[in-house]
Every structure is written in C-alpha cells, then in structure tokens.
PDB file of N, CA, C, O and CB in Angstrom:
ATOM      1  N   MET A   1     119.416 120.718 146.379  1.00  0.00           N
ATOM      2  CA  MET A   1     119.639 120.112 145.081  1.00  0.00           C
ATOM      3  C   MET A   1     119.126 121.090 144.018  1.00  0.00           C
ATOM      4  O   MET A   1     117.986 121.548 144.102  1.00  0.00           O
ATOM      5  CB  MET A   1     118.927 118.714 144.973  1.00  0.00           C
ATOM      6  N   PRO A   2     119.960 121.416 143.014  1.00  0.00           N
ATOM      7  CA  PRO A   2     119.519 122.369 141.989  1.00  0.00           C
ATOM      8  C   PRO A   2     118.500 121.725 141.055  1.00  0.00           C
ATOM      9  O   PRO A   2     118.530 120.515 140.831  1.00  0.00           O
ATOM     10  CB  PRO A   2     120.723 122.890 141.180  1.00  0.00           C
ATOM     11  N   PRO A   3     117.604 122.537 140.515  1.00  0.00           N
ATOM     12  CA  PRO A   3     116.599 121.978 139.599  1.00  0.00           C
ATOM     13  C   PRO A   3     117.250 121.513 138.301  1.00  0.00           C
ATOM     14  O   PRO A   3     118.296 122.018 137.893  1.00  0.00           O
ATOM     15  CB  PRO A   3     115.502 123.019 139.297  1.00  0.00           C
ATOM     16  N   ALA A   4     116.614 120.551 137.672  1.00  0.00           N
ATOM     17  CA  ALA A   4     117.117 120.031 136.393  1.00  0.00           C
ATOM     18  C   ALA A   4     116.978 121.116 135.331  1.00  0.00           C
ATOM     19  O   ALA A   4     116.003 121.867 135.338  1.00  0.00           O
ATOM     20  CB  ALA A   4     116.348 118.736 135.964  1.00  0.00           C
ATOM     21  N   PRO A   5     117.954 121.207 134.412  1.00  0.00           N
ATOM     22  CA  PRO A   5     117.871 122.241 133.382  1.00  0.00           C
ATOM     23  C   PRO A   5     116.697 121.984 132.443  1.00  0.00           C
ATOM     24  O   PRO A   5     116.362 120.839 132.137  1.00  0.00           O
ATOM     25  CB  PRO A   5     119.180 122.309 132.584  1.00  0.00           C
ATOM     26  N   ALA A   6     116.098 123.049 132.007  1.00  0.00           N
ATOM     27  CA  ALA A   6     114.994 122.939 131.048  1.00  0.00           C
ATOM     28  C   ALA A   6     115.562 122.572 129.686  1.00  0.00           C
ATOM     29  O   ALA A   6     116.757 122.730 129.437  1.00  0.00           O
ATOM     30  CB  ALA A   6     114.179 124.269 130.967  1.00  0.00           C
ATOM     31  N   ALA A   7     114.707 122.086 128.816  1.00  0.00           N
ATOM     32  CA  ALA A   7     115.151 121.673 127.484  1.00  0.00           C
ATOM     33  C   ALA A   7     115.777 122.833 126.729  1.00  0.00           C
ATOM     34  O   ALA A   7     116.696 122.628 125.937  1.00  0.00           O
ATOM     35  CB  ALA A   7     113.982 121.101 126.684  1.00  0.00           C
ATOM     36  N   SER A   8     115.293 124.053 126.962  1.00  0.00           N
ATOM     37  CA  SER A   8     115.843 125.213 126.258  1.00  0.00           C
ATOM     38  C   SER A   8     117.206 125.611 126.806  1.00  0.00           C
ATOM     39  O   SER A   8     117.930 126.353 126.141  1.00  0.00           O
ATOM     40  CB  SER A   8     114.885 126.390 126.355  1.00  0.00           C
ATOM     41  N   ASP A   9     117.590 125.134 128.023  1.00  0.00           N
ATOM     42  CA  ASP A   9     118.881 125.449 128.616  1.00  0.00           C
ATOM     43  C   ASP A   9     119.979 124.509 128.145  1.00  0.00           C
ATOM     44  O   ASP A   9     121.138 124.699 128.515  1.00  0.00           O
ATOM     45  CB  ASP A   9     118.782 125.403 130.116  1.00  0.00           C
ATOM     46  N   ASP A  10     119.663 123.531 127.364  1.00  0.00           N
ATOM     47  CA  ASP A  10     120.645 122.551 126.893  1.00  0.00           C
ATOM     48  C   ASP A  10     121.658 123.250 125.992  1.00  0.00           C
ATOM     49  O   ASP A  10     121.264 123.852 124.993  1.00  0.00           O
ATOM     50  CB  ASP A  10     119.949 121.378 126.135  1.00  0.00           C
ATOM     51  N   PRO A  11     122.962 123.188 126.316  1.00  0.00           N
ATOM     52  CA  PRO A  11     123.964 123.891 125.503  1.00  0.00           C
ATOM     53  C   PRO A  11     124.197 123.252 124.126  1.00  0.00           C
ATOM     54  O   PRO A  11     124.662 123.929 123.210  1.00  0.00           O
ATOM     55  CB  PRO A  11     125.274 123.943 126.255  1.00  0.00           C
ATOM     56  N   THR A  12     123.886 121.978 123.970  1.00  0.00           N
ATOM     57  CA  THR A  12     124.109 121.342 122.665  1.00  0.00           C
ATOM     58  C   THR A  12     122.841 121.434 121.837  1.00  0.00           C
ATOM     59  O   THR A  12     121.784 120.963 122.257  1.00  0.00           O
ATOM     60  CB  THR A  12     124.545 119.858 122.829  1.00  0.00           C
ATOM     61  N   PRO A  13     122.942 122.035 120.671  1.00  0.00           N
ATOM     62  CA  PRO A  13     121.736 122.138 119.840  1.00  0.00           C
ATOM     63  C   PRO A  13     121.347 120.778 119.276  1.00  0.00           C
ATOM     64  O   PRO A  13     122.198 119.948 118.957  1.00  0.00           O
ATOM     65  CB  PRO A  13     121.953 123.139 118.694  1.00  0.00           C
ATOM     66  N   SER A  14     120.067 120.579 119.164  1.00  0.00           N
ATOM     67  CA  SER A  14     119.606 119.321 118.580  1.00  0.00           C
ATOM     68  C   SER A  14     119.796 119.386 117.067  1.00  0.00           C
ATOM     69  O   SER A  14     119.727 120.467 116.482  1.00  0.00           O
ATOM     70  CB  SER A  14     118.109 119.041 118.944  1.00  0.00           C
ATOM     71  N   PRO A  15     120.033 118.248 116.435  1.00  0.00           N
ATOM     72  CA  PRO A  15     120.215 118.269 114.979  1.00  0.00           C
ATOM     73  C   PRO A  15     118.934 118.705 114.285  1.00  0.00           C
ATOM     74  O   PRO A  15     117.827 118.380 114.715  1.00  0.00           O
ATOM     75  CB  PRO A  15     120.649 116.884 114.465  1.00  0.00           C
ATOM     76  N   ARG A  16     119.114 119.442 113.212  1.00  0.00           N
ATOM     77  CA  ARG A  16     117.950 119.900 112.460  1.00  0.00           C
ATOM     78  C   ARG A  16     117.343 118.718 111.727  1.00  0.00           C
ATOM     79  O   ARG A  16     118.069 117.896 111.168  1.00  0.00           O
ATOM     80  CB  ARG A  16     118.330 121.031 111.465  1.00  0.00           C
ATOM     81  N   PRO A  17     116.030 118.622 111.723  1.00  0.00           N
ATOM     82  CA  PRO A  17     115.407 117.530 110.966  1.00  0.00           C
ATOM     83  C   PRO A  17     115.672 117.722 109.478  1.00  0.00           C
ATOM     84  O   PRO A  17     115.689 118.845 108.975  1.00  0.00           O
ATOM     85  CB  PRO A  17     113.879 117.462 111.241  1.00  0.00           C
ATOM     86  N   SER A  18     115.875 116.620 108.791  1.00  0.00           N
ATOM     87  CA  SER A  18     116.143 116.717 107.361  1.00  0.00           C
ATOM     88  C   SER A  18     114.862 117.061 106.615  1.00  0.00           C
ATOM     89  O   SER A  18     113.758 116.761 107.071  1.00  0.00           O
ATOM     90  CB  SER A  18     116.744 115.401 106.826  1.00  0.00           C
ATOM     91  N   ASP A  19     115.029 117.685 105.482  1.00  0.00           N
ATOM     92  CA  ASP A  19     113.896 118.064 104.645  1.00  0.00           C
ATOM     93  C   ASP A  19     113.473 116.843 103.845  1.00  0.00           C
ATOM     94  O   ASP A  19     114.235 116.392 102.990  1.00  0.00           O
ATOM     95  CB  ASP A  19     114.253 119.263 103.703  1.00  0.00           C
ATOM     96  N   PRO A  20     112.272 116.281 104.091  1.00  0.00           N
ATOM     97  CA  PRO A  20     111.872 115.063 103.370  1.00  0.00           C
ATOM     98  C   PRO A  20     111.680 115.290 101.882  1.00  0.00           C
ATOM     99  O   PRO A  20     111.662 114.334 101.108  1.00  0.00           O
ATOM    100  CB  PRO A  20     110.596 114.516 103.953  1.00  0.00           C
ATOM    101  N   THR A  21     111.537 116.549 101.469  1.00  0.00           N
ATOM    102  CA  THR A  21     111.341 116.813 100.040  1.00  0.00           C
ATOM    103  C   THR A  21     112.646 117.030  99.301  1.00  0.00           C
ATOM    104  O   THR A  21     112.649 117.139  98.075  1.00  0.00           O
ATOM    105  CB  THR A  21     110.457 118.016  99.854  1.00  0.00           C
ATOM    106  N   SER A  22     113.770 117.096 100.033  1.00  0.00           N
ATOM    107  CA  SER A  22     115.042 117.373  99.371  1.00  0.00           C
ATOM    108  C   SER A  22     115.560 116.175  98.594  1.00  0.00           C
ATOM    109  O   SER A  22     116.296 116.345  97.622  1.00  0.00           O
ATOM    110  CB  SER A  22     116.072 117.801 100.387  1.00  0.00           C
ATOM    111  N   GLY A  23     115.190 114.967  99.001  1.00  0.00           N
ATOM    112  CA  GLY A  23     115.662 113.774  98.316  1.00  0.00           C
ATOM    113  C   GLY A  23     117.041 113.336  98.761  1.00  0.00           C
ATOM    114  O   GLY A  23     117.567 112.348  98.251  1.00  0.00           O
ATOM    115  N   ASP A  24     117.651 114.069  99.725  1.00  0.00           N
ATOM    116  CA  ASP A  24     118.998 113.716 100.175  1.00  0.00           C
ATOM    117  C   ASP A  24     119.014 112.417 100.965  1.00  0.00           C
ATOM    118  O   ASP A  24     119.982 111.659 100.894  1.00  0.00           O
ATOM    119  CB  ASP A  24     119.576 114.834 101.021  1.00  0.00           C
ATOM    120  N   ASP A  25     117.949 112.154 101.718  1.00  0.00           N
ATOM    121  CA  ASP A  25     117.913 110.972 102.574  1.00  0.00           C
ATOM    122  C   ASP A  25     117.320 109.759 101.875  1.00  0.00           C
ATOM    123  O   ASP A  25     117.340 108.658 102.425  1.00  0.00           O
ATOM    124  CB  ASP A  25     117.127 111.266 103.821  1.00  0.00           C
ATOM    125  N   ILE A  26     116.796 109.945 100.677  1.00  0.00           N
ATOM    126  CA  ILE A  26     116.118 108.861  99.982  1.00  0.00           C
ATOM    127  C   ILE A  26     117.094 108.203  99.018  1.00  0.00           C
ATOM    128  O   ILE A  26     117.534 108.845  98.064  1.00  0.00           O
ATOM    129  CB  ILE A  26     114.863 109.377  99.232  1.00  0.00           C
ATOM    130  N   PRO A  27     117.446 106.939  99.239  1.00  0.00           N
ATOM    131  CA  PRO A  27     118.370 106.282  98.307  1.00  0.00           C
ATOM    132  C   PRO A  27     117.701 106.031  96.969  1.00  0.00           C
ATOM    133  O   PRO A  27     116.492 105.811  96.891  1.00  0.00           O
ATOM    134  CB  PRO A  27     118.883 104.961  98.892  1.00  0.00           C
ATOM    135  N   ASP A  28     118.499 106.067  95.930  1.00  0.00           N
ATOM    136  CA  ASP A  28     117.993 105.790  94.589  1.00  0.00           C
ATOM    137  C   ASP A  28     117.720 104.300  94.479  1.00  0.00           C
ATOM    138  O   ASP A  28     118.615 103.485  94.702  1.00  0.00           O
ATOM    139  CB  ASP A  28     119.001 106.257  93.491  1.00  0.00           C
ATOM    140  N   ALA A  29     116.486 103.937  94.135  1.00  0.00           N
ATOM    141  CA  ALA A  29     116.100 102.526  94.057  1.00  0.00           C
ATOM    142  C   ALA A  29     116.893 101.784  92.993  1.00  0.00           C
ATOM    143  O   ALA A  29     117.093 100.575  93.106  1.00  0.00           O
ATOM    144  CB  ALA A  29     114.610 102.402  93.768  1.00  0.00           C
ATOM    145  N   LEU A  30     117.346 102.484  91.967  1.00  0.00           N
ATOM    146  CA  LEU A  30     118.088 101.835  90.892  1.00  0.00           C
ATOM    147  C   LEU A  30     119.577 102.130  90.978  1.00  0.00           C
ATOM    148  O   LEU A  30     120.279 102.073  89.968  1.00  0.00           O
ATOM    149  CB  LEU A  30     117.553 102.278  89.545  1.00  0.00           C
ATOM    150  N   SER A  31     120.060 102.439  92.157  1.00  0.00           N
ATOM    151  CA  SER A  31     121.453 102.793  92.350  1.00  0.00           C
ATOM    152  C   SER A  31     122.361 101.600  92.092  1.00  0.00           C
ATOM    153  O   SER A  31     122.021 100.464  92.425  1.00  0.00           O
ATOM    154  CB  SER A  31     121.672 103.328  93.754  1.00  0.00           C
ATOM    155  N   ASP A  32     123.517 101.867  91.499  1.00  0.00           N
ATOM    156  CA  ASP A  32     124.513 100.821  91.282  1.00  0.00           C
ATOM    157  C   ASP A  32     125.247 100.482  92.570  1.00  0.00           C
ATOM    158  O   ASP A  32     125.943  99.470  92.638  1.00  0.00           O
ATOM    159  CB  ASP A  32     125.509 101.250  90.211  1.00  0.00           C
ATOM    160  N   LEU A  33     125.099 101.318  93.592  1.00  0.00           N
ATOM    161  CA  LEU A  33     125.811 101.089  94.837  1.00  0.00           C
ATOM    162  C   LEU A  33     125.243  99.929  95.633  1.00  0.00           C
ATOM    163  O   LEU A  33     125.989  99.241  96.329  1.00  0.00           O
ATOM    164  CB  LEU A  33     125.787 102.330  95.672  1.00  0.00           C
ATOM    165  N   ASP A  34     123.952  99.697  95.548  1.00  0.00           N
ATOM    166  CA  ASP A  34     123.319  98.654  96.344  1.00  0.00           C
ATOM    167  C   ASP A  34     122.255  97.930  95.522  1.00  0.00           C
ATOM    168  O   ASP A  34     121.070  98.001  95.849  1.00  0.00           O
ATOM    169  CB  ASP A  34     122.700  99.251  97.621  1.00  0.00           C
ATOM    170  N   PRO A  35     122.662  97.232  94.456  1.00  0.00           N
ATOM    171  CA  PRO A  35     121.656  96.543  93.645  1.00  0.00           C
ATOM    172  C   PRO A  35     121.117  95.318  94.372  1.00  0.00           C
ATOM    173  O   PRO A  35     121.797  94.736  95.217  1.00  0.00           O
ATOM    174  CB  PRO A  35     122.247  96.133  92.290  1.00  0.00           C
ATOM    175  N   LEU A  36     119.903  94.937  94.041  1.00  0.00           N
ATOM    176  CA  LEU A  36     119.337  93.712  94.605  1.00  0.00           C
ATOM    177  C   LEU A  36     120.021  92.508  93.977  1.00  0.00           C
ATOM    178  O   LEU A  36     120.252  92.493  92.768  1.00  0.00           O
ATOM    179  CB  LEU A  36     117.801  93.650  94.380  1.00  0.00           C
ATOM    180  N   PRO A  37     120.343  91.512  94.766  1.00  0.00           N
ATOM    181  CA  PRO A  37     120.920  90.298  94.185  1.00  0.00           C
ATOM    182  C   PRO A  37     119.920  89.628  93.247  1.00  0.00           C
ATOM    183  O   PRO A  37     118.708  89.762  93.413  1.00  0.00           O
ATOM    184  CB  PRO A  37     121.350  89.318  95.295  1.00  0.00           C
ATOM    185  N   HIS A  38     120.440  88.914  92.270  1.00  0.00           N
ATOM    186  CA  HIS A  38     119.562  88.200  91.345  1.00  0.00           C
ATOM    187  C   HIS A  38     118.721  87.193  92.122  1.00  0.00           C
ATOM    188  O   HIS A  38     119.190  86.589  93.087  1.00  0.00           O
ATOM    189  CB  HIS A  38     120.384  87.488  90.235  1.00  0.00           C
ATOM    190  N   GLY A  39     117.483  87.023  91.695  1.00  0.00           N
ATOM    191  CA  GLY A  39     116.608  86.060  92.342  1.00  0.00           C
ATOM    192  C   GLY A  39     115.871  86.602  93.539  1.00  0.00           C
ATOM    193  O   GLY A  39     115.200  85.842  94.238  1.00  0.00           O
ATOM    194  N   GLU A  40     115.971  87.905  93.803  1.00  0.00           N
ATOM    195  CA  GLU A  40     115.283  88.481  94.951  1.00  0.00           C
ATOM    196  C   GLU A  40     113.919  89.050  94.589  1.00  0.00           C
ATOM    197  O   GLU A  40     113.149  89.406  95.481  1.00  0.00           O
ATOM    198  CB  GLU A  40     116.133  89.557  95.569  1.00  0.00           C
ATOM    199  N   ILE A  41     113.604  89.145  93.302  1.00  0.00           N
ATOM    200  CA  ILE A  41     112.312  89.662  92.870  1.00  0.00           C
ATOM    201  C   ILE A  41     111.576  88.559  92.129  1.00  0.00           C
ATOM    202  O   ILE A  41     112.121  87.949  91.209  1.00  0.00           O
ATOM    203  CB  ILE A  41     112.478  90.925  91.971  1.00  0.00           C
ATOM    204  N   VAL A  42     110.336  88.303  92.531  1.00  0.00           N
ATOM    205  CA  VAL A  42     109.504  87.283  91.902  1.00  0.00           C
ATOM    206  C   VAL A  42     108.343  87.994  91.219  1.00  0.00           C
ATOM    207  O   VAL A  42     107.671  88.823  91.834  1.00  0.00           O
ATOM    208  CB  VAL A  42     108.993  86.224  92.950  1.00  0.00           C
ATOM    209  N   VAL A  43     108.106  87.672  89.950  1.00  0.00           N
ATOM    210  CA  VAL A  43     106.998  88.263  89.200  1.00  0.00           C
ATOM    211  C   VAL A  43     105.936  87.194  88.995  1.00  0.00           C
ATOM    212  O   VAL A  43     106.230  86.097  88.519  1.00  0.00           O
ATOM    213  CB  VAL A  43     107.480  88.845  87.829  1.00  0.00           C
ATOM    214  N   ILE A  44     104.693  87.522  89.360  1.00  0.00           N
ATOM    215  CA  ILE A  44     103.576  86.585  89.230  1.00  0.00           C
ATOM    216  C   ILE A  44     102.478  87.279  88.434  1.00  0.00           C
ATOM    217  O   ILE A  44     102.117  88.418  88.730  1.00  0.00           O
ATOM    218  CB  ILE A  44     103.049  86.113  90.638  1.00  0.00           C
ATOM    219  N   LEU A  45     101.951  86.596  87.430  1.00  0.00           N
ATOM    220  CA  LEU A  45     100.810  87.133  86.692  1.00  0.00           C
ATOM    221  C   LEU A  45      99.570  87.038  87.569  1.00  0.00           C
ATOM    222  O   LEU A  45      99.405  86.073  88.316  1.00  0.00           O
ATOM    223  CB  LEU A  45     100.599  86.373  85.347  1.00  0.00           C
ATOM    224  N   ALA A  46      98.701  88.038  87.480  1.00  0.00           N
ATOM    225  CA  ALA A  46      97.495  88.055  88.309  1.00  0.00           C
ATOM    226  C   ALA A  46      96.634  86.826  88.059  1.00  0.00           C
ATOM    227  O   ALA A  46      95.983  86.323  88.975  1.00  0.00           O
ATOM    228  CB  ALA A  46      96.684  89.321  88.041  1.00  0.00           C
ATOM    229  N   ALA A  47      96.629  86.337  86.810  1.00  0.00           N
ATOM    230  CA  ALA A  47      95.830  85.149  86.494  1.00  0.00           C
ATOM    231  C   ALA A  47      96.372  83.910  87.208  1.00  0.00           C
ATOM    232  O   ALA A  47      95.624  82.961  87.441  1.00  0.00           O
ATOM    233  CB  ALA A  47      95.805  84.913  84.976  1.00  0.00           C
ATOM    234  N   ASP A  48      97.665  83.903  87.558  1.00  0.00           N
ATOM    235  CA  ASP A  48      98.291  82.769  88.240  1.00  0.00           C
ATOM    236  C   ASP A  48      98.471  83.019  89.738  1.00  0.00           C
ATOM    237  O   ASP A  48      99.181  82.268  90.408  1.00  0.00           O
ATOM    238  CB  ASP A  48      99.639  82.464  87.608  1.00  0.00           C
ATOM    239  N   PHE A  49      97.839  84.058  90.264  1.00  0.00           N
ATOM    240  CA  PHE A  49      98.003  84.447  91.662  1.00  0.00           C
ATOM    241  C   PHE A  49      97.445  83.378  92.584  1.00  0.00           C
ATOM    242  O   PHE A  49      96.280  82.996  92.476  1.00  0.00           O
ATOM    243  CB  PHE A  49      97.320  85.788  91.934  1.00  0.00           C
ATOM    244  N   ARG A  50      98.284  82.902  93.489  1.00  0.00           N
ATOM    245  CA  ARG A  50      97.880  81.975  94.545  1.00  0.00           C
ATOM    246  C   ARG A  50      98.517  82.488  95.834  1.00  0.00           C
ATOM    247  O   ARG A  50      99.741  82.576  95.930  1.00  0.00           O
ATOM    248  CB  ARG A  50      98.317  80.476  94.225  1.00  0.00           C
ATOM    249  N   LEU A  51      97.699  82.821  96.812  1.00  0.00           N
ATOM    250  CA  LEU A  51      98.201  83.413  98.046  1.00  0.00           C
ATOM    251  C   LEU A  51      99.274  82.566  98.732  1.00  0.00           C
ATOM    252  O   LEU A  51     100.261  83.136  99.198  1.00  0.00           O
ATOM    253  CB  LEU A  51      97.061  83.637  98.993  1.00  0.00           C
ATOM    254  N   PRO A  52      99.142  81.241  98.822  1.00  0.00           N
ATOM    255  CA  PRO A  52     100.206  80.463  99.471  1.00  0.00           C
ATOM    256  C   PRO A  52     101.564  80.627  98.777  1.00  0.00           C
ATOM    257  O   PRO A  52     102.599  80.664  99.442  1.00  0.00           O
ATOM    258  CB  PRO A  52      99.824  78.988  99.495  1.00  0.00           C
ATOM    259  N   ASN A  53     101.560  80.726  97.447  1.00  0.00           N
ATOM    260  CA  ASN A  53     102.824  80.920  96.726  1.00  0.00           C
ATOM    261  C   ASN A  53     103.429  82.283  97.042  1.00  0.00           C
ATOM    262  O   ASN A  53     104.638  82.402  97.244  1.00  0.00           O
ATOM    263  CB  ASN A  53     102.606  80.779  95.210  1.00  0.00           C
ATOM    264  N   VAL A  54     102.583  83.309  97.083  1.00  0.00           N
ATOM    265  CA  VAL A  54     103.069  84.655  97.383  1.00  0.00           C
ATOM    266  C   VAL A  54     103.629  84.705  98.800  1.00  0.00           C
ATOM    267  O   VAL A  54     104.699  85.270  99.024  1.00  0.00           O
ATOM    268  CB  VAL A  54     101.940  85.696  97.212  1.00  0.00           C
ATOM    269  N   LEU A  55     102.915  84.119  99.756  1.00  0.00           N
ATOM    270  CA  LEU A  55     103.386  84.112 101.143  1.00  0.00           C
ATOM    271  C   LEU A  55     104.704  83.361 101.285  1.00  0.00           C
ATOM    272  O   LEU A  55     105.569  83.774 102.058  1.00  0.00           O
ATOM    273  CB  LEU A  55     102.335  83.488 102.056  1.00  0.00           C
ATOM    274  N   ARG A  56     104.867  82.275 100.558  1.00  0.00           N
ATOM    275  CA  ARG A  56     106.118  81.510 100.610  1.00  0.00           C
ATOM    276  C   ARG A  56     107.293  82.372 100.149  1.00  0.00           C
ATOM    277  O   ARG A  56     108.359  82.352 100.765  1.00  0.00           O
ATOM    278  CB  ARG A  56     106.014  80.238  99.737  1.00  0.00           C
ATOM    279  N   HIS A  57     107.100  83.130  99.064  1.00  0.00           N
ATOM    280  CA  HIS A  57     108.167  84.003  98.566  1.00  0.00           C
ATOM    281  C   HIS A  57     108.451  85.146  99.542  1.00  0.00           C
ATOM    282  O   HIS A  57     109.608  85.496  99.772  1.00  0.00           O
ATOM    283  CB  HIS A  57     107.791  84.571  97.188  1.00  0.00           C
ATOM    284  N   LEU A  58     107.388  85.728 100.119  1.00  0.00           N
ATOM    285  CA  LEU A  58     107.580  86.816 101.076  1.00  0.00           C
ATOM    286  C   LEU A  58     108.314  86.336 102.319  1.00  0.00           C
ATOM    287  O   LEU A  58     109.183  87.039 102.834  1.00  0.00           O
ATOM    288  CB  LEU A  58     106.236  87.422 101.467  1.00  0.00           C
ATOM    289  N   GLU A  59     107.974  85.148 102.806  1.00  0.00           N
ATOM    290  CA  GLU A  59     108.651  84.599 103.980  1.00  0.00           C
ATOM    291  C   GLU A  59     110.119  84.323 103.699  1.00  0.00           C
ATOM    292  O   GLU A  59     110.940  84.324 104.616  1.00  0.00           O
ATOM    293  CB  GLU A  59     107.963  83.323 104.437  1.00  0.00           C
ATOM    294  N   ALA A  60     110.452  84.085 102.431  1.00  0.00           N
ATOM    295  CA  ALA A  60     111.847  83.860 102.046  1.00  0.00           C
ATOM    296  C   ALA A  60     112.589  85.183 101.860  1.00  0.00           C
ATOM    297  O   ALA A  60     113.769  85.189 101.511  1.00  0.00           O
ATOM    298  CB  ALA A  60     111.916  83.032 100.755  1.00  0.00           C
ATOM    299  N   GLY A  61     111.898  86.309 102.095  1.00  0.00           N
ATOM    300  CA  GLY A  61     112.549  87.609 102.005  1.00  0.00           C
ATOM    301  C   GLY A  61     112.613  88.175 100.602  1.00  0.00           C
ATOM    302  O   GLY A  61     113.414  89.070 100.331  1.00  0.00           O
ATOM    303  N   LYS A  62     111.787  87.671  99.712  1.00  0.00           N
ATOM    304  CA  LYS A  62     111.807  88.142  98.334  1.00  0.00           C
ATOM    305  C   LYS A  62     110.745  89.212  98.112  1.00  0.00           C
ATOM    306  O   LYS A  62     109.764  89.292  98.852  1.00  0.00           O
ATOM    307  CB  LYS A  62     111.595  86.975  97.366  1.00  0.00           C
ATOM    308  N   ILE A  63     110.948  90.024  97.096  1.00  0.00           N
ATOM    309  CA  ILE A  63     109.972  91.025  96.684  1.00  0.00           C
ATOM    310  C   ILE A  63     109.070  90.371  95.660  1.00  0.00           C
ATOM    311  O   ILE A  63     109.553  89.753  94.711  1.00  0.00           O
ATOM    312  CB  ILE A  63     110.660  92.313  96.105  1.00  0.00           C
ATOM    313  N   VAL A  64     107.760  90.501  95.842  1.00  0.00           N
ATOM    314  CA  VAL A  64     106.805  89.867  94.929  1.00  0.00           C
ATOM    315  C   VAL A  64     106.062  90.954  94.167  1.00  0.00           C
ATOM    316  O   VAL A  64     105.459  91.843  94.770  1.00  0.00           O
ATOM    317  CB  VAL A  64     105.806  88.947  95.703  1.00  0.00           C
ATOM    318  N   LEU A  65     106.106  90.881  92.848  1.00  0.00           N
ATOM    319  CA  LEU A  65     105.350  91.783  91.983  1.00  0.00           C
ATOM    320  C   LEU A  65     104.243  90.985  91.323  1.00  0.00           C
ATOM    321  O   LEU A  65     104.501  89.959  90.694  1.00  0.00           O
ATOM    322  CB  LEU A  65     106.268  92.459  90.915  1.00  0.00           C
ATOM    323  N   VAL A  66     103.015  91.450  91.464  1.00  0.00           N
ATOM    324  CA  VAL A  66     101.882  90.800  90.807  1.00  0.00           C
ATOM    325  C   VAL A  66     101.489  91.693  89.637  1.00  0.00           C
ATOM    326  O   VAL A  66     101.105  92.847  89.826  1.00  0.00           O
ATOM    327  CB  VAL A  66     100.665  90.569  91.805  1.00  0.00           C
ATOM    328  N   ILE A  67     101.589  91.151  88.430  1.00  0.00           N
ATOM    329  CA  ILE A  67     101.340  91.900  87.205  1.00  0.00           C
ATOM    330  C   ILE A  67      99.935  91.591  86.697  1.00  0.00           C
ATOM    331  O   ILE A  67      99.597  90.424  86.497  1.00  0.00           O
ATOM    332  CB  ILE A  67     102.400  91.565  86.126  1.00  0.00           C
ATOM    333  N   PRO A  68      99.113  92.619  86.485  1.00  0.00           N
ATOM    334  CA  PRO A  68      97.767  92.375  85.947  1.00  0.00           C
ATOM    335  C   PRO A  68      97.844  92.106  84.447  1.00  0.00           C
ATOM    336  O   PRO A  68      97.792  93.034  83.640  1.00  0.00           O
ATOM    337  CB  PRO A  68      96.832  93.583  86.229  1.00  0.00           C
ATOM    338  N   ALA A  69      97.967  90.854  84.086  1.00  0.00           N
ATOM    339  CA  ALA A  69      98.040  90.467  82.676  1.00  0.00           C
ATOM    340  C   ALA A  69      97.084  89.308  82.444  1.00  0.00           C
ATOM    341  O   ALA A  69      96.963  88.424  83.292  1.00  0.00           O
ATOM    342  CB  ALA A  69      99.499  90.079  82.266  1.00  0.00           C
ATOM    343  N   PRO A  70      96.407  89.304  81.305  1.00  0.00           N
ATOM    344  CA  PRO A  70      95.487  88.198  81.015  1.00  0.00           C
ATOM    345  C   PRO A  70      96.256  86.908  80.765  1.00  0.00           C
ATOM    346  O   PRO A  70      97.391  86.931  80.288  1.00  0.00           O
ATOM    347  CB  PRO A  70      94.606  88.532  79.796  1.00  0.00           C
ATOM    348  N   ARG A  71      95.631  85.793  81.090  1.00  0.00           N
ATOM    349  CA  ARG A  71      96.261  84.493  80.881  1.00  0.00           C
ATOM    350  C   ARG A  71      96.351  84.177  79.392  1.00  0.00           C
ATOM    351  O   ARG A  71      97.343  83.617  78.925  1.00  0.00           O
ATOM    352  CB  ARG A  71      95.479  83.390  81.615  1.00  0.00           C
ATOM    353  N   GLU A  72      95.309  84.540  78.655  1.00  0.00           N
ATOM    354  CA  GLU A  72      95.277  84.264  77.217  1.00  0.00           C
ATOM    355  C   GLU A  72      95.479  85.563  76.451  1.00  0.00           C
ATOM    356  O   GLU A  72      95.079  86.628  76.924  1.00  0.00           O
ATOM    357  CB  GLU A  72      93.938  83.587  76.807  1.00  0.00           C
ATOM    358  N   PRO A  73      96.096  85.489  75.272  1.00  0.00           N
ATOM    359  CA  PRO A  73      96.260  86.711  74.481  1.00  0.00           C
ATOM    360  C   PRO A  73      94.899  87.230  74.025  1.00  0.00           C
ATOM    361  O   PRO A  73      93.963  86.445  73.876  1.00  0.00           O
ATOM    362  CB  PRO A  73      97.174  86.455  73.260  1.00  0.00           C
ATOM    363  N   PRO A  74      94.775  88.528  73.804  1.00  0.00           N
ATOM    364  CA  PRO A  74      93.501  89.076  73.355  1.00  0.00           C
ATOM    365  C   PRO A  74      93.092  88.487  72.010  1.00  0.00           C
ATOM    366  O   PRO A  74      93.942  88.091  71.213  1.00  0.00           O
ATOM    367  CB  PRO A  74      93.583  90.596  73.258  1.00  0.00           C
ATOM    368  N   SER A  75      91.797  88.432  71.766  1.00  0.00           N
ATOM    369  CA  SER A  75      91.313  87.863  70.506  1.00  0.00           C
ATOM    370  C   SER A  75      91.806  88.703  69.333  1.00  0.00           C
ATOM    371  O   SER A  75      91.924  89.924  69.433  1.00  0.00           O
ATOM    372  CB  SER A  75      89.765  87.778  70.499  1.00  0.00           C
ATOM    373  N   GLY A  76      92.092  88.031  68.225  1.00  0.00           N
ATOM    374  CA  GLY A  76      92.606  88.712  67.048  1.00  0.00           C
ATOM    375  C   GLY A  76      94.113  88.774  67.015  1.00  0.00           C
ATOM    376  O   GLY A  76      94.687  89.336  66.082  1.00  0.00           O
ATOM    377  N   ALA A  77      94.764  88.213  68.010  1.00  0.00           N
ATOM    378  CA  ALA A  77      96.230  88.259  68.025  1.00  0.00           C
ATOM    379  C   ALA A  77      96.815  86.977  67.501  1.00  0.00           C
ATOM    380  O   ALA A  77      98.036  86.835  67.440  1.00  0.00           O
ATOM    381  CB  ALA A  77      96.749  88.525  69.427  1.00  0.00           C
TER     382      ALA A  77
END
C-alpha cells in the first residue's frame, strides 16, 4: 500500500487567506443592500435600564442600545 501524500504534495493549492485589513470581507454596516428591518433596534436610556427588559428584547432577536443619558435635564436648562 503506498503511503498517503504529504500536505505539500497536494496538487490543488489551498485558497489564500483574505487580508483582514483590506475591508473586502467586511460588509458595510450602513449598506443599502441589507438594511435592518424597522423595529429591530431598541434604545434604552441607562437611567431606565432593567435587565429583564433587555434580556426580553435580546431573546426576541433585537439589537439593544443602552444610552448613557440622565433621566432629568441638567440644572439651568
């Protein structure tokens, strides 16, 4: 029985790894080709943050953004 060919004996070259810095493989987050459907992003103020609410939205497959904003406007406003 002949020995198995070594990895270097393989006649088909392996594909070259893509350059992660080229940006070719990274989709544009704001691309018009694949926009997020309306209602998929939930914005919560940090003052109103409640973990059960955030978990409920995450389990529903939504993106949750927690914004660090004060509950009350700054004094003098």
